[in-house]
KETORKOL-297991 format. One record per residue: residue number from 1; z, y, x of N, C-alpha, C in turn; residue in one letter. Coordinates in pm, 1 decimal. Each point is the difference from the previous one (the first is absolute). Layout:
% KETORKOL-297991
(NUM, (Z, Y, X), (Z, Y, X), (Z, Y, X), 'A')
...
This chain:
% KETORKOL-297991
(1, (-4862.8, -1258.5, -3362.0), (53.6, -101.7, -114.5), (-133.0, -82.1, -61.3), 'X')
(2, (-28.4, -111.1, 11.8), (-87.0, -92.3, -65.3), (43.5, -21.1, -150.8), 'X')
(3, (-142.8, 72.6, -69.8), (69.6, -30.9, -147.5), (-90.7, -138.7, -100.5), 'X')
(4, (76.9, -97.9, -80.2), (-131.7, -81.6, -40.7), (-32.6, 33.0, -122.7), 'X')
(5, (-118.0, 73.6, -25.3), (-90.5, 69.2, -105.5), (-61.6, -111.3, -84.7), 'X')
(6, (36.4, -70.5, 74.6), (-100.6, -156.2, -72.9), (120.9, -4.0, -139.4), 'X')
(7, (132.9, 19.7, 3.9), (109.5, -69.2, -90.5), (-28.0, 89.4, -75.4), 'X')
(8, (-86.9, 111.3, -50.0), (30.4, 100.0, -141.6), (153.3, 48.4, 11.1), 'X')
(9, (85.9, 7.4, 88.7), (96.4, 56.6, 20.7), (27.6, 135.5, 75.1), 'X')
(10, (-135.8, 67.3, 23.7), (49.4, 74.0, 47.4), (-128.5, 140.7, -62.1), 'X')
(11, (31.6, 103.5, -46.5), (-108.8, 109.4, -63.1), (15.2, 101.9, 59.7), 'X')
(12, (-81.1, -1.6, 79.1), (-54.0, 187.1, 111.0), (-21.2, 89.2, -134.9), 'X')
(13, (42.9, 101.5, 6.3), (-33.1, 99.1, -92.3), (-29.0, 152.5, 74.5), 'X')
(14, (-120.6, 11.9, -34.9), (-50.1, 104.0, 82.5), (42.9, 153.9, -30.4), 'X')
(15, (-31.3, 110.5, 60.8), (54.3, 131.0, -44.2), (-61.2, 23.7, -97.7), 'X')
(16, (-129.7, -14.0, -11.3), (-80.6, 3.4, -117.4), (41.4, -66.1, -151.1), 'X')
(17, (28.0, -94.3, 7.7), (99.6, -106.0, -104.5), (123.7, 85.9, -47.3), 'X')
(18, (49.2, 5.8, 129.0), (146.1, 59.6, -27.0), (-41.4, 134.4, -79.2), 'X')
(19, (-62.1, 42.2, 55.3), (-57.4, 170.5, -88.8), (-9.7, -8.9, -135.6), 'X')
(20, (-122.0, -104.7, 14.4), (-21.4, -29.0, -174.0), (119.9, -36.5, -66.1), 'X')
(21, (68.7, -107.6, 32.6), (86.1, -45.9, -77.7), (145.1, 90.7, -29.3), 'X')
(22, (-24.2, 81.5, 100.9), (131.6, 90.3, -29.5), (-30.5, 96.8, -85.8), 'X')
(23, (-156.3, 40.4, 12.7), (-24.5, 125.1, -144.8), (51.4, -55.7, -124.5), 'X')
(24, (-43.2, -142.6, -10.3), (-34.1, -96.6, -148.8), (155.9, 46.9, -23.1), 'X')
(25, (115.2, -27.9, 52.1), (112.5, 12.9, 10.6), (65.9, 153.8, -21.8), 'X')
(26, (-91.1, 82.9, 22.2), (13.2, 130.8, -52.9), (-34.0, 10.6, -130.7), 'X')
(27, (-89.5, -66.8, -10.4), (-55.9, 47.9, -139.1), (98.8, -31.2, -120.9), 'X')
(28, (33.4, -133.9, 52.8), (104.7, -57.9, -110.9), (139.2, 65.2, 47.2), 'X')
(29, (30.8, 88.7, 57.1), (123.8, 97.2, -3.4), (-25.9, 143.9, -60.0), 'X')
(30, (-138.3, -8.9, -17.5), (-8.7, 125.1, -53.9), (71.1, 49.4, -156.9), 'X')
(31, (19.4, -73.1, -68.1), (19.2, 6.3, -121.1), (185.3, 50.6, -6.1), 'X')
(32, (34.6, -42.2, 92.9), (172.6, 15.2, -5.2), (-27.0, 154.2, -2.2), 'X')
(33, (147.5, 18.6, -36.1), (57.0, 131.3, -60.7), (127.4, 50.8, 84.0), 'X')
(34, (-3.6, 125.2, 50.0), (76.3, 28.8, 46.6), (83.4, -19.8, 158.5), 'X')
(35, (-133.7, -45.2, 73.6), (31.1, -12.7, 112.8), (14.0, 85.8, 110.4), 'X')
(36, (115.9, -8.4, 77.8), (33.1, 124.9, 71.7), (-29.2, -25.6, 146.7), 'X')
(37, (-34.4, -135.8, 36.3), (-61.2, -4.9, 147.5), (2.2, -200.5, -12.4), 'X')
(38, (-28.3, -4.4, 115.6), (-3.5, -156.9, 105.0), (77.3, -34.6, 77.1), 'X')
(39, (66.7, -122.1, 9.8), (93.7, -25.7, 114.6), (-79.2, -129.4, 28.7), 'X')
(40, (-29.4, -1.0, 122.5), (-80.8, -89.8, 88.4), (68.8, -94.0, 62.8), 'X')
(41, (4.5, -136.9, 12.6), (89.0, -78.1, 57.9), (-108.1, -16.8, 94.2), 'X')
(42, (87.6, 37.5, 125.7), (-41.4, -33.3, 163.4), (16.5, -125.8, 16.1), 'X')
(43, (-103.7, -39.6, 78.4), (-138.6, 50.1, 25.1), (-90.0, -32.6, -73.8), 'X')
(44, (23.4, -97.6, -62.4), (-113.7, -67.2, -112.4), (-71.6, 129.3, -114.4), 'X')
(45, (87.2, 71.9, -42.6), (-22.9, 94.8, -79.8), (-95.3, 107.0, 29.1), 'X')
(46, (13.9, 40.3, 139.6), (-7.3, 116.5, 32.7), (-150.5, 89.6, -40.0), 'X')
(47, (-96.0, -131.5, 62.1), (-137.7, 21.9, -26.4), (-52.0, -4.6, -138.0), 'X')
(48, (70.4, -74.3, -91.0), (-44.3, 20.0, -120.0), (55.8, 103.9, -79.6), 'X')
(49, (103.3, -5.2, 49.9), (97.8, 188.3, -83.5), (-96.8, 84.0, 13.9), 'X')
(50, (-35.1, 6.6, 143.2), (-130.7, 161.2, 46.5), (-89.0, 18.4, -100.5), 'X')
(51, (-85.3, -137.9, -2.2), (-57.5, -15.2, -140.2), (-27.7, 73.8, -106.3), 'X')
(52, (137.2, -102.6, -23.9), (51.5, 45.3, -154.8), (65.1, 147.1, -22.7), 'X')
(53, (-6.7, 66.4, 81.5), (77.6, 119.7, 2.2), (-119.5, 78.6, -0.5), 'X')
(54, (-90.9, -9.4, 71.7), (-121.0, 55.9, -10.7), (-86.0, 13.2, -148.1), 'X')
(55, (-0.5, -108.7, 1.7), (-96.1, -62.5, -154.5), (74.3, 65.2, -119.8), 'X')
(56, (137.3, 37.2, 15.8), (55.0, 26.6, -127.9), (98.0, 164.4, 1.3), 'X')
(57, (-60.1, 19.8, 151.0), (27.0, 146.7, 2.8), (173.7, 17.4, 11.4), 'X')
(58, (74.1, -60.5, 67.5), (118.0, -33.7, 24.2), (32.1, 72.8, 126.8), 'X')
(59, (120.6, 63.4, 2.2), (-11.2, 78.8, 139.6), (138.2, -34.7, 58.4), 'X')
(60, (116.9, -79.4, -82.1), (101.1, -9.8, 39.2), (2.7, -169.9, 27.3), 'X')
(61, (32.9, -18.3, 155.1), (-44.3, -128.6, 30.3), (128.9, -23.2, 129.0), 'X')
(62, (72.0, -114.8, -76.7), (115.8, -39.5, 95.0), (0.9, -156.6, 28.5), 'X')
(63, (117.0, -31.1, 130.9), (-29.8, -143.9, 14.9), (129.3, -46.2, -43.0), 'X')
(64, (3.7, -165.3, -53.5), (88.8, -69.0, 19.5), (-8.2, -108.1, 106.4), 'X')
(65, (78.9, 0.0, 116.3), (29.4, -86.2, 105.0), (51.4, -130.4, 10.5), 'X')
(66, (-82.0, -111.7, 10.5), (61.4, -143.7, -94.8), (-44.7, -79.9, 149.3), 'X')
(67, (64.5, -76.9, 103.8), (-7.4, -63.4, 99.0), (-17.7, -140.8, -93.5), 'X')
(68, (-110.9, -93.6, 1.3), (41.0, -121.4, -51.0), (-74.8, -121.0, 59.3), 'X')
(69, (-130.9, 62.3, 90.5), (-111.0, -108.8, 65.7), (-9.3, 82.9, 124.1), 'X')
(70, (0.3, -99.0, 80.2), (-95.5, 17.2, 134.7), (-145.6, -45.1, -22.9), 'X')
(71, (-66.8, -17.8, 75.4), (-173.3, 10.7, 21.2), (-35.8, -140.9, -107.0), 'X')
(72, (125.5, -130.2, 11.2), (-53.8, -81.4, -97.1), (86.0, -60.0, -108.3), 'X')
(73, (99.8, 53.3, 41.7), (144.5, -76.1, -47.6), (132.9, 66.8, -80.9), 'X')
(74, (15.1, -22.2, -123.4), (107.7, 80.7, -89.0), (131.3, -35.9, 40.7), 'X')
(75, (110.9, 81.6, 3.7), (106.1, 0.0, 66.2), (116.5, 90.9, -79.4), 'X')
(76, (99.5, 39.0, 24.6), (79.6, 62.1, -96.7), (-25.7, 95.9, -21.3), 'X')
(77, (-12.0, 72.0, -136.2), (-33.9, 147.1, -2.5), (120.6, 104.8, 53.1), 'X')
(78, (-47.9, 122.5, 26.2), (59.2, 54.1, 32.6), (13.8, 188.1, -23.0), 'X')
(79, (38.2, 85.4, -90.5), (-34.5, 102.9, -8.8), (35.6, 101.8, 127.1), 'X')
(80, (-110.2, 67.1, 79.8), (18.2, 129.6, 49.3), (-6.0, 98.0, -56.0), 'X')
(81, (-68.3, 16.7, -93.8), (1.0, 156.5, -95.7), (-49.0, -15.7, -132.1), 'X')
(82, (106.2, 58.3, -104.5), (-68.1, -2.0, -107.2), (10.9, 147.6, -40.9), 'X')
(83, (-95.5, 67.2, -110.7), (30.5, 118.2, -19.3), (91.6, 24.4, -133.8), 'X')
(84, (57.5, 69.5, 9.2), (127.8, 13.3, -83.5), (-67.1, 15.6, -166.8), 'X')
(85, (118.8, -22.8, -131.2), (-55.4, -8.2, -60.8), (-34.1, -147.2, -68.0), 'X')
(86, (-26.7, 2.9, -161.2), (-12.5, -129.5, -61.2), (-156.9, -44.4, -15.1), 'X')
(87, (-96.2, 63.0, 73.3), (-141.9, -31.7, -19.0), (-74.9, 68.0, -126.0), 'X')
(88, (74.9, 47.7, -65.6), (-69.9, 93.5, -130.2), (-131.4, 59.4, 35.1), 'X')
(89, (-70.8, -8.7, -86.8), (-158.3, 71.1, 42.0), (-27.4, -64.0, 120.5), 'X')
(90, (23.2, -64.1, 60.5), (-69.9, -48.1, 134.2), (-85.5, -113.4, 6.7), 'X')
(91, (-105.4, -32.0, 38.0), (-73.9, -132.7, 34.4), (40.8, -29.7, 129.6), 'X')
(92, (33.6, -137.5, 0.1), (55.2, -63.1, 154.5), (-119.3, -61.4, 31.2), 'X')
(93, (-74.5, 11.3, 102.8), (-121.7, -42.0, 46.6), (11.6, -117.0, 128.7), 'X')
(94, (-13.9, -124.3, -33.5), (-50.0, -123.8, 123.9), (-144.0, -24.5, 3.9), 'X')
(95, (-5.7, -64.4, 82.8), (-158.0, -65.4, 19.6), (-3.3, -130.0, -64.2), 'X')
(96, (94.0, -79.1, 21.7), (24.3, -132.8, -101.2), (130.3, -20.2, -38.4), 'X')
(97, (13.1, -78.5, -104.8), (132.2, -74.9, 3.8), (-23.3, -165.9, 11.0), 'X')
(98, (98.2, -26.1, 94.6), (-19.0, -152.7, 43.2), (120.6, -79.5, -74.5), 'X')
(99, (121.6, -41.5, 80.0), (127.1, -36.8, -62.9), (71.9, 58.4, -111.9), 'X')
(100, (-27.0, 151.1, 62.5), (72.2, 62.0, -134.9), (82.9, 59.8, 79.7), 'X')
(101, (77.3, -40.8, 90.4), (157.7, 39.0, 60.2), (-19.5, 147.1, 32.8), 'X')
(102, (-103.1, 73.0, 54.5), (15.1, 133.3, 30.6), (-36.9, 72.7, -95.7), 'X')
(103, (-73.7, -12.9, -122.1), (4.7, 94.3, -119.4), (117.0, -24.3, -96.9), 'X')
(104, (71.8, -139.9, -12.9), (158.4, -6.5, -19.1), (92.8, 131.3, 19.3), 'X')
(105, (-5.0, -29.5, 130.4), (62.3, 111.4, 53.4), (-43.9, 153.2, -41.0), 'X')
(106, (-88.2, 18.6, 29.7), (-56.8, 138.2, -34.6), (66.4, 34.9, -159.1), 'X')
(107, (-56.1, -113.3, -77.2), (59.5, -0.4, -166.9), (123.8, 63.1, -4.7), 'X')
(108, (134.5, -96.4, 80.9), (139.7, 42.9, 16.5), (-5.0, 154.3, 17.2), 'X')
(109, (-91.4, 44.7, 150.1), (66.8, 141.1, 22.5), (-69.5, 104.0, -113.3), 'X')
(110, (-124.4, -26.7, -21.9), (-76.2, 92.9, -106.8), (-32.5, -83.3, -134.9), 'X')
(111, (124.8, -15.8, -92.0), (-6.4, -78.8, -109.1), (-130.7, 78.8, -106.1), 'X')
(112, (-80.4, 124.0, 19.8), (-54.5, 65.6, -126.3), (-109.0, 17.0, 70.4), 'X')
(113, (-25.4, -31.4, 125.6), (-164.1, 39.6, 19.7), (-107.9, -152.8, -52.9), 'X')
(114, (-124.1, 95.1, 6.5), (-92.8, -137.9, -64.0), (-71.6, -55.7, 146.5), 'X')
(115, (37.2, -102.1, 6.6), (-8.3, -79.1, 130.7), (-179.8, -67.3, -21.8), 'X')
(116, (-83.7, 37.8, 115.9), (-193.1, -33.0, -12.4), (16.2, -69.6, 114.3), 'X')
(117, (-101.2, -66.8, 20.1), (-41.2, -63.5, 130.7), (-132.3, -14.1, -43.4), 'X')
(118, (-71.5, -41.5, 113.5), (-149.2, 19.3, 19.8), (-4.8, -153.2, -32.7), 'X')
(119, (30.7, -88.4, 87.7), (12.0, -169.6, -31.2), (142.4, -47.4, -25.5), 'X')
(120, (-32.5, -132.3, -85.8), (155.4, -48.9, -28.1), (-26.1, -177.2, 6.8), 'X')
(121, (93.1, -63.6, 20.1), (-11.2, -158.6, 9.4), (69.7, -14.9, -112.1), 'X')
(122, (-8.2, -138.0, -59.0), (59.2, -7.2, -140.4), (167.3, -27.3, 18.3), 'X')
(123, (-1.6, -77.3, 108.4), (186.0, 36.6, -22.9), (63.4, 93.5, -10.5), 'X')
(124, (-47.3, 118.5, 16.7), (60.8, 157.2, -18.0), (-62.3, 67.7, -120.9), 'X')
(125, (-145.8, -54.6, -25.5), (-17.3, 125.4, -124.6), (39.2, 95.9, -83.3), 'X')
(126, (133.3, -125.3, -55.2), (60.2, 96.5, -127.4), (81.1, 132.9, 72.7), 'X')
(127, (29.0, -1.7, 170.9), (102.1, 120.5, 1.3), (-88.8, 109.8, 13.0), 'X')
(128, (-140.6, 5.0, 37.5), (-100.8, 62.7, -24.3), (-25.1, 89.1, -138.2), 'X')
(129, (-22.9, 133.0, -6.3), (5.2, 71.7, -123.6), (-145.5, 15.8, -42.3), 'X')
(130, (-136.4, 9.4, 131.6), (-123.2, 30.6, 24.4), (-32.8, -58.8, 93.7), 'X')
(131, (-94.6, -109.3, 14.3), (-44.2, -48.2, 109.9), (-174.7, -40.1, -61.9), 'X')
(132, (-94.1, 6.4, 91.2), (-159.3, -13.5, -21.3), (-49.6, -140.4, 66.5), 'X')
(133, (40.0, -22.9, 104.5), (-37.9, -147.3, 38.2), (52.7, -99.5, 0.4), 'X')
(134, (38.2, -99.9, -72.0), (52.7, -107.7, 41.1), (-25.2, -112.5, 114.0), 'X')
(135, (98.1, -52.8, 75.2), (-36.6, -63.6, 128.9), (62.5, -136.4, -34.6), 'X')
(136, (-64.4, -140.3, 68.0), (81.5, -96.8, -23.2), (127.9, -32.9, 54.6), 'X')
(137, (76.8, -66.4, 15.6), (113.5, 38.9, 51.6), (12.4, -83.0, 150.4), 'X')
(138, (-110.3, -57.3, 43.1), (27.7, -47.1, 158.0), (-159.1, 62.5, 60.2), 'X')
(139, (-20.1, 115.6, -90.5), (-111.1, 98.4, 121.1), (88.3, 65.1, 86.0), 'X')
(140, (-44.9, 27.2, 120.9), (70.9, 147.3, 57.4), (-80.8, 42.5, 57.8), 'X')
(141, (-14.0, 153.1, -88.4), (-47.6, 108.1, 43.3), (-50.7, 45.8, 104.9), 'X')
(142, (-104.2, 48.2, 74.4), (14.6, 32.2, 103.3), (-46.3, 153.1, -4.3), 'X')
(143, (66.8, 102.8, 1.0), (-40.4, 119.8, -34.7), (-55.1, 46.4, 140.6), 'X')
(144, (-59.6, 130.8, -17.5), (-110.5, 74.0, 62.3), (106.9, 86.0, 103.9), 'X')
(145, (107.2, -6.5, 2.8), (107.9, 83.7, 122.2), (83.6, -145.9, 82.6), 'X')
(146, (-54.5, -60.6, -45.6), (41.8, -165.3, 54.3), (-99.5, -59.0, 98.6), 'X')
(147, (-111.3, 51.7, 6.0), (-112.5, -67.3, 16.0), (-56.5, 110.1, 121.1), 'X')
(148, (-61.5, -106.2, 88.4), (-117.5, 101.4, 107.3), (-122.9, -57.5, -63.0), 'X')
(149, (-107.9, 63.5, 85.4), (-138.3, -31.4, -54.9), (-45.0, -38.7, 165.5), 'X')
(150, (-23.6, -135.0, 6.8), (-46.9, -91.5, 123.1), (-115.8, -49.4, -29.4), 'X')
(151, (-92.5, -63.6, 136.4), (-126.8, -68.8, -73.2), (72.3, -146.5, -6.3), 'X')
(152, (-84.6, -70.9, -105.7), (19.0, -119.9, -37.9), (-50.5, -94.8, 79.0), 'X')
(153, (56.3, -121.5, 12.7), (-90.3, -133.2, 81.7), (-65.9, -54.5, -86.1), 'X')
(154, (-120.9, -40.6, 62.5), (-79.0, -67.7, -119.6), (43.3, -119.0, -50.1), 'X')
(155, (-34.6, -61.8, -84.7), (79.5, -127.3, -39.2), (-24.9, -115.1, 102.5), 'X')
(156, (-142.7, -12.5, 17.1), (11.6, -119.0, 102.0), (67.4, -5.8, 82.4), 'X')
(157, (45.6, 106.3, 40.1), (79.4, 26.1, 186.3), (118.9, -52.8, -98.0), 'X')
(158, (57.7, 86.0, -87.3), (165.0, -52.8, -45.4), (-0.4, -133.7, -42.3), 'X')
(159, (-128.4, -78.2, -33.3), (62.5, -140.5, -51.4), (-40.6, -56.9, 172.8), 'X')
(160, (-67.7, 25.5, 75.6), (18.9, -82.2, 141.4), (119.6, 24.1, 60.5), 'X')
(161, (78.0, 114.1, -18.7), (130.0, 40.8, 44.6), (75.7, -94.1, -71.0), 'X')
(162, (31.6, 25.0, -147.8), (94.7, -137.6, -60.3), (-20.7, -151.0, 50.3), 'X')
(163, (-136.5, -15.3, 14.1), (-25.3, -141.3, 12.0), (24.3, -30.5, 154.9), 'X')
(164, (-18.0, 94.3, 102.6), (50.7, -38.0, 158.6), (164.2, -11.7, 13.8), 'X')
């Protein structure tokens, strides 16, 4: 897939950056009281959920499984799995809130949970209780688990290809 990086609409996030940003989110969550566990929104919340669980020494980790995206487009959200209860004492973790559709569904399923994301776009920031990195609405984040390390093409070669 060819991405137009010159459009400033794609933002690659490295493993190191994801870890730093998630640790910053962990620091923001440290003051919460009576936390019983973490529920990660599968799949994007799995990596930050693991980091937060380690940083806050939380051993109870579960998932809520909702399908709403393929690799590029959002579709109808569908719940595949949800923990029991109302979410009291639970931090729900996701990598990003974009349109907010997935987390609105999670809020209905676990209304007393504290919703936390690493990244948040303006359209849905109000859905999240805690986030650390605001992202412009038209930016597509490229998370490290969605990318491969490949050699890049020298700029002059890329220009030649587009001109021919």
